[in-house]
C-alpha positions as CSV (number, residue, x, y, z in Angstrom):
1,M,210.0,13.6,214.7
2,A,206.6,12.8,216.2
3,H,203.6,12.3,214.0
4,H,200.4,13.6,215.3
5,T,197.4,11.4,214.8
6,S,193.8,12.2,215.4
7,P,191.9,10.2,218.0
8,P,189.9,7.3,216.7
9,P,186.2,8.0,216.3
10,R,184.0,7.0,219.2
11,I,181.2,4.5,218.5
12,C,177.8,5.6,219.7
13,P,177.0,3.8,222.9
14,S,173.3,3.8,222.2
15,C,173.4,1.9,218.9
16,D,176.9,0.2,219.0
17,G,177.7,1.6,215.6
18,F,174.6,0.2,213.8
19,A,173.0,3.6,213.3
20,S,170.4,2.7,210.6
21,V,168.2,-0.3,210.4
22,A,165.6,-1.5,208.0
23,V,162.4,-2.6,209.7
24,T,159.9,-4.8,207.8
25,L,156.3,-3.8,208.1
26,G,155.0,-7.2,207.3
27,G,153.6,-8.3,204.0
28,R,154.6,-7.5,200.5
29,D,153.6,-4.9,197.9
30,R,152.1,-5.7,194.5
31,N,155.5,-6.3,193.0
32,G,156.5,-8.8,195.6
33,H,158.9,-6.5,197.5
34,L,159.0,-6.4,201.3
35,R,157.6,-3.2,202.7
36,T,160.3,-1.6,204.9
37,I,161.1,1.6,206.7
38,T,164.4,3.0,207.8
39,A,165.0,3.8,211.4
40,H,167.9,5.9,212.6
41,C,169.5,6.1,216.0
42,P,168.2,9.3,217.8
43,A,171.4,9.7,219.8
44,C,173.8,9.9,216.8
45,N,171.3,10.9,214.1
46,G,172.2,7.8,212.0
47,R,175.9,8.4,211.9
48,G,177.0,5.6,214.3
49,L,179.6,7.8,215.9
50,T,179.6,10.3,218.7
51,R,181.7,13.5,218.9
52,T,184.9,13.4,220.8
53,R,184.8,16.0,223.5
54,P,187.9,18.1,224.0
55,N,189.5,17.7,227.4
56,P,188.5,20.8,229.4
57,E,191.7,20.5,231.5
58,G,194.0,20.6,228.5
59,A,196.2,17.8,227.2
60,R,197.9,16.0,230.0
61,A,200.2,13.1,229.4
């Protein structure tokens, strides 16, 4: 009996799977911590994956 498996998730081509990064703003705050902001990939909204599109022609082997 054949087991159906879901297709592997597709990695976002824009960010290569590294969807969120911490960017230092330079300098430190009063407690000595680095000031950082988080930037998310606009193509995948910070998920690192893109949606798999269904084949419009149907499943062909």
